[in-house]
N, C-alpha and C positions, 0 to 999 in steps of 0.2 A: 765137491771137494775143492779146497782152495790151497794155494801155496802162499805162505806169509813171507813177505820181504819187507825190510825196513831200512831206513837211512838214518844213521845216528846223528844226533845233534847234541851239542854240549848242554849239560844241565847247569842251572844257576847255582853257584856256590860262592860263599863269602870270599871276596878277593880273587876269584877265578872266573873263567867263563866269559872273557871279553868277546871272543869270537862266537857268533850265533847266540849271543846273550838273550835270554828270554824266549828262545824258540822252543817249541815242544817237539818231542819225538814224533816223526812222521811214519805212518805205516800204510802200506798199500797192499791190496789183495789182488793177485793176478790169477784168474781162473785157469786151472789146468785143462788141457785138452780132454775131451770125453774119451773113455775107453772104447775100443772098436765095437764091442757088442751094443753099447748105448748109442754110439754114432749111427749104427745101422738101423736101430729102432727109432731114432729121432730124426732121421734124415728126411722123412716125408714132411713136407710143409703143410701145416694145417690151414683149413679155412674156418675161422672162428665166427660163428653166426651171432656176434655180439659186439657192441661198441664199449663194453664195460672196461674202464681203465684198470680195474683190479684184476680181472681175468687176464688181460694183456700183460700186466706186470708179473703175474705168476708164471705164465708161459715163458716170458723173457728170462726170468730168473733161473729156470732150469735148462735154458738153451734150446728150446723147441721153437723152430721157425714157424711163423704163422702170418696170415693176413686177416684183417677183420672186415666184415661186411655186415651191417645191421640187418637183422631179419625182422621186418615189421609185421607182427602178427597180432591178432586179437587175443589178449591175455585174460579175458573174462573166465572166471571159474564156473564150471557146470555145478548145478545144485547137488548132483549125485557124487561129486568128486571129493575125496579126502586129500590131505596134503601130498601123500605119496603119488597117487594117480595124477594129481594136478601138475606137479613139477616134472614128472616123467613125460606127460603129454606135451607140455610146453617145450621141453628140451627136444623131443622128437619133432614137433612141428617146426621149430626154428631150424633144425638141421634139414628137414625135408624142403623147406622154403628155398634153400640154396643148393641142395643136392642136384636138382635138375640142371643147374648152370655149371656145376663142377662135378659131373658124374664120375670122373676118374680121380678125384681128389678126396682126401679124408676130411669130411665136414663135421664140425663139432657144434652141438647146441647145448645150452645149459640154462637152468633157471633155479633161482634160490628163493625160499620163503622161510619165515620164522613162525613157529607154532607155540602158543602160550595158552594154557588152560583150554585147549580145544579150538581156539581161534587162530585162523591163518592170517598172518600179517605180511602183506607185500610192501611195496614202497608207499610212504605216506603221501596223501593227497596234497597236504599243505602243512604249515608249521603247527597248527592246532592238532592235526591228526598225528603228527610226530610226537607231540607232548602226550597225547592219549596213549600211544604205543609205549613210550618210555615209562609212563606210570604203571602200565600193565607189567612191564619187564622188571621194574624196580624190586630188588630183594628176592627174586625168584629164579628158579631154573626154567629154561625153555629149550626147545629143539630148533636147530637150523637144518633144513633139508635142501639139498641141491640135486636136481635131476641132471643126468649127463647122457647125451645121445651121440653116437658116431655113425656116420653113413658113408659108404663108398661102393660104387658099382652095383647099386641096388640092394646091397646088404646093410644091415644095421644092428646095433646093440644099444640097449637102453638100461641104465641102472640109476641108483640114487645113493647118496651118502647122508648119514645123520650124525650131527654133533650136538652134544649137550653143553649148554652155556649157563653159568649162574651170574646174575647181576648183583652188585652191591645195592644197598638201599640208596636211592637218589632223592635228595631234597628237591623241593619245588624250585629253589634258586639254581641248583645244579642242572635241572632239566631245562630251565629257561636259558641258562648260559650255553648249554650244549646245542639247543635248537637255534639260538641266535648265531652260533658259529657257522651254521649252514651245512655241517657234515651229514646230518640225517637225511637230507634230500637225495632222492634217487637210490636209497639203500633199503633192502628188505628189513623190516623191523625197526627202521629209523635209526640205525647205528652202524658204524664202521669199526670193527674190532682192531683194524690196523691203524686207526687214527686216534683221536682224542677219547673215543669211547673206551679205549684200553684202561683209562683211569677208573672205570666203573665195573670192570670185569673181575670177578673174584676167582673163577675157576672154569675150566672147560674139560670135557671128556670127549675125546675123539680127534678128528682131523681139523687142525687150525685153519688150513687153507680152504676147507669147506665153508667155514664161517666167512672168510674173505670173499668167497664166491665161486671157487673152482677147486674141487678135490682132485688135485693133480695126480696123486697116486692112483686113484680110481681111473682117471683118464688114461694113464699109462697102461694099466692092466687091460682096459677095454681095447686099447689100440693093438694089443697083442692077440686079440681074439677075432679081429675082423680082417 
């Protein structure tokens, strides 16, 4: 929730508006203090087992204090794993990696993949792989899954969120332009919905923040269970 405050400036009018002529109206958003019940729920500083700037931005946006420490783990998928078991295992493994160092803290692990026609897409290996992924996604629906794990004092909860996303048809020129921009690098499915890829997103069903990389509503719910 935000409070809107504004500072008036004169509009340009014929023969008028000499003072502040040409200046646009300025608006500033001052965040209101969190209500007491939310303050008590968000007062515990998280340990985020990730260096993802997108996940950090989401937590900062809702006012949840955190520190980030990368969890270096082997992310190779087991042959027997489907997308759900894969993201949940990686999320838990990331949290477990740091839980021993921060046993009295709430440690969060998360992992995101894209699934299209039964194929699991992680981060592209290179630009050619990014083009391949975008050709697969072009004009189709796909699923974005994020596993989320929380651990504290030996207790843990693990869940996942699924969001459906539909891409517009992308021409070869559009794919080449987007890949050349560099945005697909380091992102599951080779796109970032919060960036230039928004130009090619026709529709989503479900949690937008899940597509960005962290379903913050699910995280909030899990934090109340541990």
